[in-house]
Predicted model as a PDB file, atoms N, CA, C, CB and O in Angstrom, pLDDT in the B-factor column:
MODEL        1                                                                  
ATOM      1  N   ALA A   1       1.549   0.151  -4.014  1.00 91.00           N  
ATOM      2  CA  ALA A   1       1.704  -0.743  -3.415  1.00 91.00           C  
ATOM      3  C   ALA A   1       0.512  -1.103  -3.987  1.00 91.00           C  
ATOM      4  CB  ALA A   1       2.012  -0.691  -2.113  1.00 91.00           C  
ATOM      5  O   ALA A   1       0.091  -2.009  -3.268  1.00 91.00           O  
ATOM      6  N   LEU A   2      -0.214  -0.922  -4.809  1.00 87.00           N  
ATOM      7  CA  LEU A   2      -1.642  -1.870  -5.455  1.00 87.00           C  
ATOM      8  C   LEU A   2      -0.828  -2.272  -6.123  1.00 87.00           C  
ATOM      9  CB  LEU A   2      -3.111  -1.329  -6.244  1.00 87.00           C  
ATOM     10  O   LEU A   2      -0.998  -3.477  -6.306  1.00 87.00           O  
ATOM     11  N   LEU A   3       0.343  -1.742  -6.806  1.00 87.00           N  
ATOM     12  CA  LEU A   3       0.497  -3.021  -8.244  1.00 87.00           C  
ATOM     13  C   LEU A   3       1.651  -3.814  -7.158  1.00 87.00           C  
ATOM     14  CB  LEU A   3       1.434  -2.254 -10.436  1.00 87.00           C  
ATOM     15  O   LEU A   3       1.554  -4.981  -7.538  1.00 87.00           O  
ATOM     16  N   ASN A   4       2.414  -3.809  -6.315  1.00 87.00           N  
ATOM     17  CA  ASN A   4       3.059  -4.248  -5.380  1.00 87.00           C  
ATOM     18  C   ASN A   4       1.800  -5.805  -5.409  1.00 87.00           C  
ATOM     19  CB  ASN A   4       3.250  -2.980  -3.927  1.00 87.00           C  
ATOM     20  O   ASN A   4       2.099  -6.993  -5.290  1.00 87.00           O  
ATOM     21  N   MET A   5       0.240  -5.107  -5.633  1.00 90.00           N  
ATOM     22  CA  MET A   5      -0.438  -5.639  -4.704  1.00 90.00           C  
ATOM     23  C   MET A   5      -0.777  -6.407  -5.699  1.00 90.00           C  
ATOM     24  CB  MET A   5      -1.364  -4.950  -3.836  1.00 90.00           C  
ATOM     25  O   MET A   5      -1.259  -7.470  -5.308  1.00 90.00           O  
ATOM     26  N   GLY A   6      -0.714  -6.285  -6.907  1.00 86.00           N  
ATOM     27  CA  GLY A   6      -1.324  -7.114  -8.130  1.00 86.00           C  
ATOM     28  C   GLY A   6      -2.770  -6.643  -8.179  1.00 86.00           C  
ATOM     29  O   GLY A   6      -3.696  -7.453  -8.147  1.00 86.00           O  
ATOM     30  N   CYS A   7      -3.066  -4.594  -8.299  1.00 85.00           N  
ATOM     31  CA  CYS A   7      -4.497  -4.948  -8.514  1.00 85.00           C  
ATOM     32  C   CYS A   7      -4.550  -4.008  -9.125  1.00 85.00           C  
ATOM     33  CB  CYS A   7      -5.525  -5.155  -7.512  1.00 85.00           C  
ATOM     34  O   CYS A   7      -5.424  -3.142  -9.092  1.00 85.00           O  
ATOM     35  N   GLY A   8      -3.230  -4.083 -10.029  1.00 84.00           N  
ATOM     36  CA  GLY A   8      -2.888  -3.994 -11.960  1.00 84.00           C  
ATOM     37  C   GLY A   8      -2.365  -4.190 -12.031  1.00 84.00           C  
ATOM     38  O   GLY A   8      -1.731  -4.013 -10.991  1.00 84.00           O  
ATOM     39  N   PRO A   9      -1.664  -4.754 -12.947  1.00 81.00           N  
ATOM     40  CA  PRO A   9      -0.607  -4.702 -14.562  1.00 81.00           C  
ATOM     41  C   PRO A   9       0.560  -3.710 -13.980  1.00 81.00           C  
ATOM     42  CB  PRO A   9      -1.588  -3.753 -16.370  1.00 81.00           C  
ATOM     43  O   PRO A   9       0.539  -2.563 -13.531  1.00 81.00           O  
ATOM     44  N   HIS A  10       1.742  -4.832 -14.228  1.00 75.00           N  
ATOM     45  CA  HIS A  10       2.746  -4.082 -14.265  1.00 75.00           C  
ATOM     46  C   HIS A  10       3.105  -3.112 -15.167  1.00 75.00           C  
ATOM     47  CB  HIS A  10       3.497  -4.701 -14.208  1.00 75.00           C  
ATOM     48  O   HIS A  10       2.977  -3.353 -16.367  1.00 75.00           O  
ATOM     49  N   PRO A  11       3.747  -1.523 -14.603  1.00 78.00           N  
ATOM     50  CA  PRO A  11       3.773  -0.932 -16.024  1.00 78.00           C  
ATOM     51  C   PRO A  11       5.447  -1.693 -16.886  1.00 78.00           C  
ATOM     52  CB  PRO A  11       3.810   1.187 -15.777  1.00 78.00           C  
ATOM     53  O   PRO A  11       6.019  -1.343 -17.919  1.00 78.00           O  
ATOM     54  N   GLU A  12       5.586  -2.169 -16.458  1.00 82.00           N  
ATOM     55  CA  GLU A  12       7.074  -2.968 -17.143  1.00 82.00           C  
ATOM     56  C   GLU A  12       6.699  -3.903 -18.110  1.00 82.00           C  
ATOM     57  CB  GLU A  12       8.045  -3.905 -16.024  1.00 82.00           C  
ATOM     58  O   GLU A  12       6.770  -3.867 -19.338  1.00 82.00           O  
ATOM     59  N   THR A  13       6.159  -5.007 -17.091  1.00 83.00           N  
ATOM     60  CA  THR A  13       5.576  -6.030 -17.583  1.00 83.00           C  
ATOM     61  C   THR A  13       4.088  -6.791 -18.089  1.00 83.00           C  
ATOM     62  CB  THR A  13       5.966  -6.455 -16.960  1.00 83.00           C  
ATOM     63  O   THR A  13       3.927  -7.757 -18.834  1.00 83.00           O  
ATOM     64  N   GLY A  14       3.297  -6.115 -17.513  1.00 83.00           N  
ATOM     65  CA  GLY A  14       2.011  -5.304 -17.855  1.00 83.00           C  
ATOM     66  C   GLY A  14       1.486  -6.913 -17.454  1.00 83.00           C  
ATOM     67  O   GLY A  14       0.423  -7.279 -17.954  1.00 83.00           O  
ATOM     68  N   ARG A  15       2.440  -8.122 -16.308  1.00 82.00           N  
ATOM     69  CA  ARG A  15       1.669  -8.995 -14.954  1.00 82.00           C  
ATOM     70  C   ARG A  15       1.171  -8.624 -13.639  1.00 82.00           C  
ATOM     71  CB  ARG A  15       2.461  -9.889 -14.477  1.00 82.00           C  
ATOM     72  O   ARG A  15       1.836  -7.896 -12.902  1.00 82.00           O  
ATOM     73  N   CYS A  16       0.037  -9.089 -13.308  1.00 83.00           N  
ATOM     74  CA  CYS A  16      -0.255  -8.792 -11.762  1.00 83.00           C  
ATOM     75  C   CYS A  16       0.047  -9.541 -11.294  1.00 83.00           C  
ATOM     76  CB  CYS A  16      -1.341  -8.570 -11.212  1.00 83.00           C  
ATOM     77  O   CYS A  16      -0.697 -10.517 -11.388  1.00 83.00           O  
ATOM     78  N   ASP A  17       1.335  -9.719 -10.432  1.00 84.00           N  
ATOM     79  CA  ASP A  17       2.266 -10.582  -9.825  1.00 84.00           C  
ATOM     80  C   ASP A  17       2.051  -9.234  -8.753  1.00 84.00           C  
ATOM     81  CB  ASP A  17       3.927 -11.144 -10.683  1.00 84.00           C  
ATOM     82  O   ASP A  17       1.948  -8.016  -8.891  1.00 84.00           O  
ATOM     83  N   CYS A  18       2.046 -10.588  -7.163  1.00 87.00           N  
ATOM     84  CA  CYS A  18       1.348  -9.682  -6.206  1.00 87.00           C  
ATOM     85  C   CYS A  18       2.948  -9.792  -4.938  1.00 87.00           C  
ATOM     86  CB  CYS A  18      -0.645 -10.516  -5.548  1.00 87.00           C  
ATOM     87  O   CYS A  18       3.642 -10.798  -4.792  1.00 87.00           O  
ATOM     88  N   ASP A  19       3.018  -9.298  -4.672  1.00 90.00           N  
ATOM     89  CA  ASP A  19       4.928  -8.641  -3.624  1.00 90.00           C  
ATOM     90  C   ASP A  19       4.462  -8.243  -2.374  1.00 90.00           C  
ATOM     91  CB  ASP A  19       6.030  -6.809  -4.325  1.00 90.00           C  
ATOM     92  O   ASP A  19       4.922  -7.231  -1.847  1.00 90.00           O  
ATOM     93  N   LEU A  20       3.497  -9.001  -1.772  1.00 93.00           N  
ATOM     94  CA  LEU A  20       3.524  -8.120  -0.474  1.00 93.00           C  
ATOM     95  C   LEU A  20       4.792  -7.598   0.384  1.00 93.00           C  
ATOM     96  CB  LEU A  20       2.808  -8.847   0.443  1.00 93.00           C  
ATOM     97  O   LEU A  20       4.688  -6.501   0.934  1.00 93.00           O  
ATOM     98  N   GLN A  21       5.910  -8.297   0.508  1.00 95.00           N  
ATOM     99  CA  GLN A  21       6.733  -7.648   0.885  1.00 95.00           C  
ATOM    100  C   GLN A  21       7.176  -6.157   0.717  1.00 95.00           C  
ATOM    101  CB  GLN A  21       7.352  -8.263   0.643  1.00 95.00           C  
ATOM    102  O   GLN A  21       7.477  -5.360   1.605  1.00 95.00           O  
ATOM    103  N   SER A  22       7.134  -5.918  -1.048  1.00 93.00           N  
ATOM    104  CA  SER A  22       8.035  -4.579  -2.251  1.00 93.00           C  
ATOM    105  C   SER A  22       6.191  -3.540  -1.151  1.00 93.00           C  
ATOM    106  CB  SER A  22       7.957  -5.095  -5.514  1.00 93.00           C  
ATOM    107  O   SER A  22       6.378  -2.350  -0.894  1.00 93.00           O  
ATOM    108  N   ALA A  23       5.150  -3.996  -0.828  1.00 95.00           N  
ATOM    109  CA  ALA A  23       4.104  -3.914  -0.781  1.00 95.00           C  
ATOM    110  C   ALA A  23       3.845  -2.781   0.528  1.00 95.00           C  
ATOM    111  CB  ALA A  23       3.619  -5.272  -0.783  1.00 95.00           C  
ATOM    112  O   ALA A  23       3.445  -1.617   0.548  1.00 95.00           O  
ATOM    113  N   LYS A  24       4.283  -3.739   1.582  1.00 96.00           N  
ATOM    114  CA  LYS A  24       4.918  -3.017   2.700  1.00 96.00           C  
ATOM    115  C   LYS A  24       6.218  -2.326   2.712  1.00 96.00           C  
ATOM    116  CB  LYS A  24       5.021  -3.821   3.620  1.00 96.00           C  
ATOM    117  O   LYS A  24       6.585  -1.888   3.802  1.00 96.00           O  
ATOM    118  N   TYR A  25       6.690  -2.219   2.075  1.00 97.00           N  
ATOM    119  CA  TYR A  25       8.031  -1.403   2.311  1.00 97.00           C  
ATOM    120  C   TYR A  25       7.060  -0.213   1.940  1.00 97.00           C  
ATOM    121  CB  TYR A  25       9.658  -1.739   1.254  1.00 97.00           C  
ATOM    122  O   TYR A  25       6.795   0.600   2.826  1.00 97.00           O  
ATOM    123  N   THR A  26       6.453  -0.049   0.540  1.00 96.00           N  
ATOM    124  CA  THR A  26       5.789   1.065  -0.133  1.00 96.00           C  
ATOM    125  C   THR A  26       5.260   1.253   1.709  1.00 96.00           C  
ATOM    126  CB  THR A  26       4.427   0.676  -1.782  1.00 96.00           C  
ATOM    127  O   THR A  26       6.152   1.733   2.408  1.00 96.00           O  
ATOM    128  N   ILE A  27       4.201   0.980   2.296  1.00 97.00           N  
ATOM    129  CA  ILE A  27       3.014   1.412   3.299  1.00 97.00           C  
ATOM    130  C   ILE A  27       4.160   2.007   4.099  1.00 97.00           C  
ATOM    131  CB  ILE A  27       1.866   0.112   4.137  1.00 97.00           C  
ATOM    132  O   ILE A  27       4.275   3.223   4.250  1.00 97.00           O  
ATOM    133  N   ASP A  28       5.412   0.687   4.853  1.00 97.00           N  
ATOM    134  CA  ASP A  28       6.093   1.966   5.695  1.00 97.00           C  
ATOM    135  C   ASP A  28       6.577   3.253   5.798  1.00 97.00           C  
ATOM    136  CB  ASP A  28       6.772   1.800   5.969  1.00 97.00           C  
ATOM    137  O   ASP A  28       6.673   4.031   6.746  1.00 97.00           O  
ATOM    138  N   ILE A  29       7.147   3.385   3.460  1.00 97.00           N  
ATOM    139  CA  ILE A  29       7.631   4.320   3.542  1.00 97.00           C  
ATOM    140  C   ILE A  29       6.551   5.833   3.812  1.00 97.00           C  
ATOM    141  CB  ILE A  29       8.415   4.160   2.426  1.00 97.00           C  
ATOM    142  O   ILE A  29       7.055   6.862   4.263  1.00 97.00           O  
ATOM    143  N   LEU A  30       5.281   5.761   3.515  1.00 96.00           N  
ATOM    144  CA  LEU A  30       4.435   6.222   3.121  1.00 96.00           C  
ATOM    145  C   LEU A  30       3.660   6.601   4.229  1.00 96.00           C  
ATOM    146  CB  LEU A  30       3.988   5.554   2.278  1.00 96.00           C  
ATOM    147  O   LEU A  30       2.793   7.474   4.193  1.00 96.00           O  
ATOM    148  N   GLU A  31       4.169   5.541   5.812  1.00 97.00           N  
ATOM    149  CA  GLU A  31       3.787   6.783   6.795  1.00 97.00           C  
ATOM    150  C   GLU A  31       5.129   6.432   7.975  1.00 97.00           C  
ATOM    151  CB  GLU A  31       1.790   6.645   7.608  1.00 97.00           C  
ATOM    152  O   GLU A  31       5.159   5.981   9.120  1.00 97.00           O  
ATOM    153  N   ILE A  32       6.259   6.962   6.891  1.00 97.00           N  
ATOM    154  CA  ILE A  32       7.293   7.601   7.710  1.00 97.00           C  
ATOM    155  C   ILE A  32       7.327   9.018   6.588  1.00 97.00           C  
ATOM    156  CB  ILE A  32       8.955   6.507   7.941  1.00 97.00           C  
ATOM    157  O   ILE A  32       8.347   9.568   7.005  1.00 97.00           O  
ATOM    158  N   LEU A  33       6.981   9.621   5.804  1.00 96.00           N  
ATOM    159  CA  LEU A  33       6.183  10.529   4.851  1.00 96.00           C  
ATOM    160  C   LEU A  33       5.537  11.220   6.051  1.00 96.00           C  
ATOM    161  CB  LEU A  33       5.061   9.755   3.640  1.00 96.00           C  
ATOM    162  O   LEU A  33       5.990  12.278   6.486  1.00 96.00           O  
ATOM    163  N   GLN A  34       4.219  10.467   6.706  1.00 96.00           N  
ATOM    164  CA  GLN A  34       2.846  10.661   7.354  1.00 96.00           C  
ATOM    165  C   GLN A  34       3.786  11.571   8.093  1.00 96.00           C  
ATOM    166  CB  GLN A  34       1.819   9.333   8.156  1.00 96.00           C  
ATOM    167  O   GLN A  34       3.913  12.788   7.957  1.00 96.00           O  
ATOM    168  N   GLU A  35       4.609  10.512   9.139  1.00 96.00           N  
ATOM    169  CA  GLU A  35       4.765  11.443   9.905  1.00 96.00           C  
ATOM    170  C   GLU A  35       6.016  12.661  10.011  1.00 96.00           C  
ATOM    171  CB  GLU A  35       4.664  10.765  10.851  1.00 96.00           C  
ATOM    172  O   GLU A  35       5.834  13.640  10.736  1.00 96.00           O  
ATOM    173  N   LYS A  36       7.364  12.486   9.174  1.00 96.00           N  
ATOM    174  CA  LYS A  36       7.402  13.349   9.002  1.00 96.00           C  
ATOM    175  C   LYS A  36       6.786  14.760   8.125  1.00 96.00           C  
ATOM    176  CB  LYS A  36       8.056  12.996   9.037  1.00 96.00           C  
ATOM    177  O   LYS A  36       7.563  15.699   7.953  1.00 96.00           O  
ATOM    178  N   THR A  37       5.601  14.832   7.679  1.00 96.00           N  
ATOM    179  CA  THR A  37       5.120  16.405   7.266  1.00 96.00           C  
ATOM    180  C   THR A  37       4.222  16.364   8.140  1.00 96.00           C  
ATOM    181  CB  THR A  37       4.541  16.860   5.726  1.00 96.00           C  
ATOM    182  O   THR A  37       3.419  17.168   7.668  1.00 96.00           O  
ATOM    183  N   ARG A  38       3.559  15.815   9.558  1.00 93.00           N  
ATOM    184  CA  ARG A  38       2.612  15.956   9.753  1.00 93.00           C  
ATOM    185  C   ARG A  38       3.078  17.310  10.819  1.00 93.00           C  
ATOM    186  CB  ARG A  38       1.888  14.663  10.072  1.00 93.00           C  
ATOM    187  O   ARG A  38       4.076  17.473  11.521  1.00 93.00           O  
ATOM    188  N   GLY A  39       1.786  18.214  10.557  1.00 93.00           N  
ATOM    189  CA  GLY A  39       1.485  19.374  10.759  1.00 93.00           C  
ATOM    190  C   GLY A  39       1.909  20.767  10.060  1.00 93.00           C  
ATOM    191  O   GLY A  39       1.800  21.973  10.278  1.00 93.00           O  
ATOM    192  N   ASN A  40       2.671  19.553   8.707  1.00 95.00           N  
ATOM    193  CA  ASN A  40       3.140  20.817   7.663  1.00 95.00           C  
ATOM    194  C   ASN A  40       1.473  20.753   6.700  1.00 95.00           C  
ATOM    195  CB  ASN A  40       5.056  20.291   6.380  1.00 95.00           C  
ATOM    196  O   ASN A  40       0.645  21.590   6.343  1.00 95.00           O  
ATOM    197  N   LEU A  41       1.593  19.626   6.612  1.00 95.00           N  
ATOM    198  CA  LEU A  41       0.285  19.829   5.623  1.00 95.00           C  
ATOM    199  C   LEU A  41      -0.947  20.477   5.759  1.00 95.00           C  
ATOM    200  CB  LEU A  41      -0.180  18.779   5.336  1.00 95.00           C  
ATOM    201  O   LEU A  41      -1.111  21.040   6.841  1.00 95.00           O  
ATOM    202  N   SER A  42      -2.287  20.579   4.560  1.00 95.00           N  
ATOM    203  CA  SER A  42      -2.728  21.780   5.284  1.00 95.00           C  
ATOM    204  C   SER A  42      -4.178  19.875   5.311  1.00 95.00           C  
ATOM    205  CB  SER A  42      -3.018  24.097   4.175  1.00 95.00           C  
ATOM    206  O   SER A  42      -4.079  18.746   4.829  1.00 95.00           O  
ATOM    207  N   GLY A  43      -5.162  20.532   6.074  1.00 94.00           N  
ATOM    208  CA  GLY A  43      -6.198  19.405   7.052  1.00 94.00           C  
ATOM    209  C   GLY A  43      -7.136  18.376   5.867  1.00 94.00           C  
ATOM    210  O   GLY A  43      -7.836  17.387   6.085  1.00 94.00           O  
ATOM    211  N   GLU A  44      -6.801  19.091   4.557  1.00 97.00           N  
ATOM    212  CA  GLU A  44      -7.324  17.791   3.184  1.00 97.00           C  
ATOM    213  C   GLU A  44      -5.969  16.202   2.514  1.00 97.00           C  
ATOM    214  CB  GLU A  44      -7.589  19.200   1.257  1.00 97.00           C  
ATOM    215  O   GLU A  44      -5.935  15.044   2.097  1.00 97.00           O  
ATOM    216  N   GLU A  45      -4.987  17.599   2.940  1.00 95.00           N  
ATOM    217  CA  GLU A  45      -3.554  16.750   2.416  1.00 95.00           C  
ATOM    218  C   GLU A  45      -3.512  15.721   4.310  1.00 95.00           C  
ATOM    219  CB  GLU A  45      -1.512  18.418   1.934  1.00 95.00           C  
ATOM    220  O   GLU A  45      -3.163  14.541   4.360  1.00 95.00           O  
ATOM    221  N   GLU A  46      -3.772  16.215   5.093  1.00 96.00           N  
ATOM    222  CA  GLU A  46      -3.712  14.904   5.467  1.00 96.00           C  
ATOM    223  C   GLU A  46      -4.373  14.006   5.911  1.00 96.00           C  
ATOM    224  CB  GLU A  46      -3.178  14.804   5.976  1.00 96.00           C  
ATOM    225  O   GLU A  46      -3.994  12.925   6.361  1.00 96.00           O  
ATOM    226  N   ARG A  47      -5.692  14.537   5.772  1.00 96.00           N  
ATOM    227  CA  ARG A  47      -7.524  13.534   6.070  1.00 96.00           C  
ATOM    228  C   ARG A  47      -6.976  12.589   4.100  1.00 96.00           C  
ATOM    229  CB  ARG A  47     -10.177  15.481   5.976  1.00 96.00           C  
ATOM    230  O   ARG A  47      -7.315  11.413   4.238  1.00 96.00           O  
ATOM    231  N   ILE A  48      -6.517  12.725   3.021  1.00 96.00           N  
ATOM    232  CA  ILE A  48      -6.545  12.154   2.292  1.00 96.00           C  
ATOM    233  C   ILE A  48      -5.272  11.058   2.660  1.00 96.00           C  
ATOM    234  CB  ILE A  48      -6.661  12.957   1.236  1.00 96.00           C  
ATOM    235  O   ILE A  48      -5.603   9.876   2.745  1.00 96.00           O  
ATOM    236  N   LEU A  49      -3.626  11.458   2.912  1.00 96.00           N  
ATOM    237  CA  LEU A  49      -2.499  10.577   3.347  1.00 96.00           C  
ATOM    238  C   LEU A  49      -3.001   9.315   4.362  1.00 96.00           C  
ATOM    239  CB  LEU A  49      -1.387  11.554   4.131  1.00 96.00           C  
ATOM    240  O   LEU A  49      -2.570   8.175   4.189  1.00 96.00           O  
ATOM    241  N   ASP A  50      -4.083   9.690   5.576  1.00 96.00           N  
ATOM    242  CA  ASP A  50      -4.718   9.429   6.007  1.00 96.00           C  
ATOM    243  C   ASP A  50      -5.931   7.756   5.799  1.00 96.00           C  
ATOM    244  CB  ASP A  50      -4.875  10.567   5.930  1.00 96.00           C  
ATOM    245  O   ASP A  50      -6.251   6.678   6.300  1.00 96.00           O  
ATOM    246  N   ARG A  51      -6.062   8.323   5.124  1.00 97.00           N  
ATOM    247  CA  ARG A  51      -7.414   7.381   4.405  1.00 97.00           C  
ATOM    248  C   ARG A  51      -6.597   6.801   3.357  1.00 97.00           C  
ATOM    249  CB  ARG A  51      -8.957   8.327   3.658  1.00 97.00           C  
ATOM    250  O   ARG A  51      -7.023   5.707   2.987  1.00 97.00           O  
ATOM    251  N   ILE A  52      -5.400   7.264   2.682  1.00 96.00           N  
ATOM    252  CA  ILE A  52      -4.960   6.032   1.386  1.00 96.00           C  
ATOM    253  C   ILE A  52      -4.488   5.067   2.591  1.00 96.00           C  
ATOM    254  CB  ILE A  52      -3.371   6.520  -0.094  1.00 96.00           C  
ATOM    255  O   ILE A  52      -4.923   3.928   2.762  1.00 96.00           O  
ATOM    256  N   LEU A  53      -3.658   5.620   3.287  1.00 97.00           N  
ATOM    257  CA  LEU A  53      -2.456   4.215   4.548  1.00 97.00           C  
ATOM    258  C   LEU A  53      -4.037   3.906   4.868  1.00 97.00           C  
ATOM    259  CB  LEU A  53      -0.884   4.970   6.602  1.00 97.00           C  
ATOM    260  O   LEU A  53      -4.624   3.476   3.875  1.00 97.00           O  
ATOM    261  N   THR A  54      -4.629   3.998   5.724  1.00 97.00           N  
ATOM    262  CA  THR A  54      -5.772   2.903   6.189  1.00 97.00           C  
ATOM    263  C   THR A  54      -6.093   1.735   5.002  1.00 97.00           C  
ATOM    264  CB  THR A  54      -7.322   3.789   6.522  1.00 97.00           C  
ATOM    265  O   THR A  54      -5.724   0.561   5.037  1.00 97.00           O  
ATOM    266  N   GLU A  55      -6.810   2.336   4.043  1.00 96.00           N  
ATOM    267  CA  GLU A  55      -7.596   1.607   3.140  1.00 96.00           C  
ATOM    268  C   GLU A  55      -5.217   0.006   2.244  1.00 96.00           C  
ATOM    269  CB  GLU A  55      -8.866   3.721   1.369  1.00 96.00           C  
ATOM    270  O   GLU A  55      -5.048  -1.105   1.740  1.00 96.00           O  
ATOM    271  N   LEU A  56      -4.607   0.814   2.551  1.00 96.00           N  
ATOM    272  CA  LEU A  56      -3.424   0.576   1.906  1.00 96.00           C  
ATOM    273  C   LEU A  56      -3.419  -0.990   2.950  1.00 96.00           C  
ATOM    274  CB  LEU A  56      -2.022   2.010   2.054  1.00 96.00           C  
ATOM    275  O   LEU A  56      -3.601  -2.167   2.638  1.00 96.00           O  
ATOM    276  N   ARG A  57      -3.116  -0.311   4.287  1.00 97.00           N  
ATOM    277  CA  ARG A  57      -3.050  -1.517   5.395  1.00 97.00           C  
ATOM    278  C   ARG A  57      -4.468  -2.583   5.116  1.00 97.00           C  
ATOM    279  CB  ARG A  57      -3.130  -0.721   7.211  1.00 97.00           C  
ATOM    280  O   ARG A  57      -4.466  -3.631   5.761  1.00 97.00           O  
ATOM    281  N   LEU A  58      -5.179  -2.423   4.550  1.00 97.00           N  
ATOM    282  CA  LEU A  58      -6.479  -2.789   5.023  1.00 97.00           C  
ATOM    283  C   LEU A  58      -6.252  -4.390   3.104  1.00 97.00           C  
ATOM    284  CB  LEU A  58      -8.192  -0.741   5.068  1.00 97.00           C  
ATOM    285  O   LEU A  58      -6.237  -5.602   2.886  1.00 97.00           O  
ATOM    286  N   MET A  59      -6.175  -3.435   2.587  1.00 95.00           N  
ATOM    287  CA  MET A  59      -5.792  -4.389   1.462  1.00 95.00           C  
ATOM    288  C   MET A  59      -5.075  -5.534   1.547  1.00 95.00           C  
ATOM    289  CB  MET A  59      -5.165  -3.823   0.633  1.00 95.00           C  
ATOM    290  O   MET A  59      -5.386  -6.689   1.257  1.00 95.00           O  
ATOM    291  N   TRP A  60      -3.713  -4.903   2.139  1.00 96.00           N  
ATOM    292  CA  TRP A  60      -2.622  -5.412   2.856  1.00 96.00           C  
ATOM    293  C   TRP A  60      -2.675  -6.627   3.396  1.00 96.00           C  
ATOM    294  CB  TRP A  60      -2.321  -4.679   3.761  1.00 96.00           C  
ATOM    295  O   TRP A  60      -1.926  -7.556   3.095  1.00 96.00           O  
ATOM    296  N   VAL A  61      -3.840  -6.667   4.465  1.00 96.00           N  
ATOM    297  CA  VAL A  61      -4.216  -7.893   6.056  1.00 96.00           C  
ATOM    298  C   VAL A  61      -5.050  -8.888   4.566  1.00 96.00           C  
ATOM    299  CB  VAL A  61      -5.965  -6.953   8.143  1.00 96.00           C  
ATOM    300  O   VAL A  61      -4.825 -10.058   4.259  1.00 96.00           O  
ATOM    301  N   GLN A  62      -5.909  -8.012   3.970  1.00 95.00           N  
ATOM    302  CA  GLN A  62      -6.422  -9.335   3.387  1.00 95.00           C  
ATOM    303  C   GLN A  62      -5.561 -10.007   2.223  1.00 95.00           C  
ATOM    304  CB  GLN A  62      -7.847  -9.082   2.820  1.00 95.00           C  
ATOM    305  O   GLN A  62      -5.597 -11.235   2.298  1.00 95.00           O  
ATOM    306  N   LYS A  63      -4.844  -9.542   1.231  1.00 93.00           N  
ATOM    307  CA  LYS A  63      -4.016  -9.838   0.314  1.00 93.00           C  
ATOM    308  C   LYS A  63      -2.930 -11.074   1.564  1.00 93.00           C  
ATOM    309  CB  LYS A  63      -3.258  -8.155  -0.475  1.00 93.00           C  
ATOM    310  O   LYS A  63      -2.398 -12.140   1.251  1.00 93.00           O  
ATOM    311  N   SER A  64      -2.933 -10.400   2.905  1.00 93.00           N  
ATOM    312  CA  SER A  64      -1.714 -11.343   3.095  1.00 93.00           C  
ATOM    313  C   SER A  64      -2.617 -12.766   3.580  1.00 93.00           C  
ATOM    314  CB  SER A  64      -0.425 -10.665   4.448  1.00 93.00           C  
ATOM    315  O   SER A  64      -2.200 -13.906   3.788  1.00 93.00           O  
ATOM    316  N   ARG A  65      -4.357 -12.070   3.686  1.00 93.00           N  
ATOM    317  CA  ARG A  65      -4.575 -13.436   4.632  1.00 93.00           C  
ATOM    318  C   ARG A  65      -5.043 -15.115   3.112  1.00 93.00           C  
ATOM    319  CB  ARG A  65      -6.580 -12.855   6.151  1.00 93.00           C  
ATOM    320  O   ARG A  65      -5.507 -16.255   3.110  1.00 93.00           O  
ATOM    321  N   GLN A  66      -4.581 -14.261   2.309  1.00 90.00           N  
ATOM    322  CA  GLN A  66      -5.511 -14.574   0.916  1.00 90.00           C  
ATOM    323  C   GLN A  66      -4.386 -15.454   1.267  1.00 90.00           C  
ATOM    324  CB  GLN A  66      -5.869 -13.552  -0.747  1.00 90.00           C  
ATOM    325  O   GLN A  66      -4.561 -16.476   1.932  1.00 90.00           O  
ATOM    326  N   ALA A  67      -3.013 -15.007   0.751  1.00 88.00           N  
ATOM    327  CA  ALA A  67      -1.730 -15.564   0.109  1.00 88.00           C  
ATOM    328  C   ALA A  67      -1.636 -16.582   1.331  1.00 88.00           C  
ATOM    329  CB  ALA A  67      -0.275 -14.381  -0.186  1.00 88.00           C  
ATOM    330  O   ALA A  67      -1.689 -17.622   0.675  1.00 88.00           O  
ATOM    331  N   LYS A  68      -1.559 -16.899   2.332  1.00 89.00           N  
ATOM    332  CA  LYS A  68      -2.005 -18.340   3.252  1.00 89.00           C  
ATOM    333  C   LYS A  68      -3.117 -19.163   3.267  1.00 89.00           C  
ATOM    334  CB  LYS A  68      -2.086 -18.121   4.487  1.00 89.00           C  
ATOM    335  O   LYS A  68      -3.212 -20.364   3.521  1.00 89.00           O  
ATOM    336  N   GLU A  69      -4.035 -18.249   2.924  1.00 89.00           N  
ATOM    337  CA  GLU A  69      -4.990 -19.788   1.945  1.00 89.00           C  
ATOM    338  C   GLU A  69      -4.922 -20.276   1.515  1.00 89.00           C  
ATOM    339  CB  GLU A  69      -5.676 -20.120   1.288  1.00 89.00           C  
ATOM    340  O   GLU A  69      -5.424 -21.397   1.602  1.00 89.00           O  
ATOM    341  N   ASN A  70      -3.945 -19.682   0.310  1.00 85.00           N  
ATOM    342  CA  ASN A  70      -4.057 -19.885  -0.262  1.00 85.00           C  
ATOM    343  C   ASN A  70      -2.362 -20.262  -0.836  1.00 85.00           C  
ATOM    344  CB  ASN A  70      -4.980 -19.195  -0.501  1.00 85.00           C  
ATOM    345  O   ASN A  70      -2.370 -19.935  -2.022  1.00 85.00           O  
ATOM    346  N   PRO A  71      -1.170 -20.720  -0.528  1.00 75.00           N  
ATOM    347  CA  PRO A  71      -0.112 -20.652  -1.322  1.00 75.00           C  
ATOM    348  C   PRO A  71       0.322 -21.358  -2.727  1.00 75.00           C  
ATOM    349  CB  PRO A  71       0.638 -20.897  -0.561  1.00 75.00           C  
ATOM    350  O   PRO A  71       0.183 -22.520  -3.111  1.00 75.00           O  
ATOM    351  N   GLN A  72       0.831 -20.352  -3.273  1.00 66.00           N  
ATOM    352  CA  GLN A  72       1.489 -21.046  -4.542  1.00 66.00           C  
ATOM    353  C   GLN A  72       2.582 -21.106  -4.863  1.00 66.00           C  
ATOM    354  CB  GLN A  72       1.188 -20.722  -5.508  1.00 66.00           C  
ATOM    355  O   GLN A  72       2.890 -21.699  -5.897  1.00 66.00           O  
TER     356      GLN A  72                                                      
ENDMDL                                                                          
END                                                                             
């Protein structure tokens, strides 16, 4: 999701492209994983996954706003 939001170079191309649709898809998959593993993870694992999803969602919203303000 981070690579899809342009937060680092893509391993194959070396470019920092922003693909918000792919990032959202990855976030959605992580949300499904969180739902399906609920109750089967340790407390620490649940906190880590929750924190990661929260940070990714916030970053996605920020990048979406930037894309609307600065369309390319």
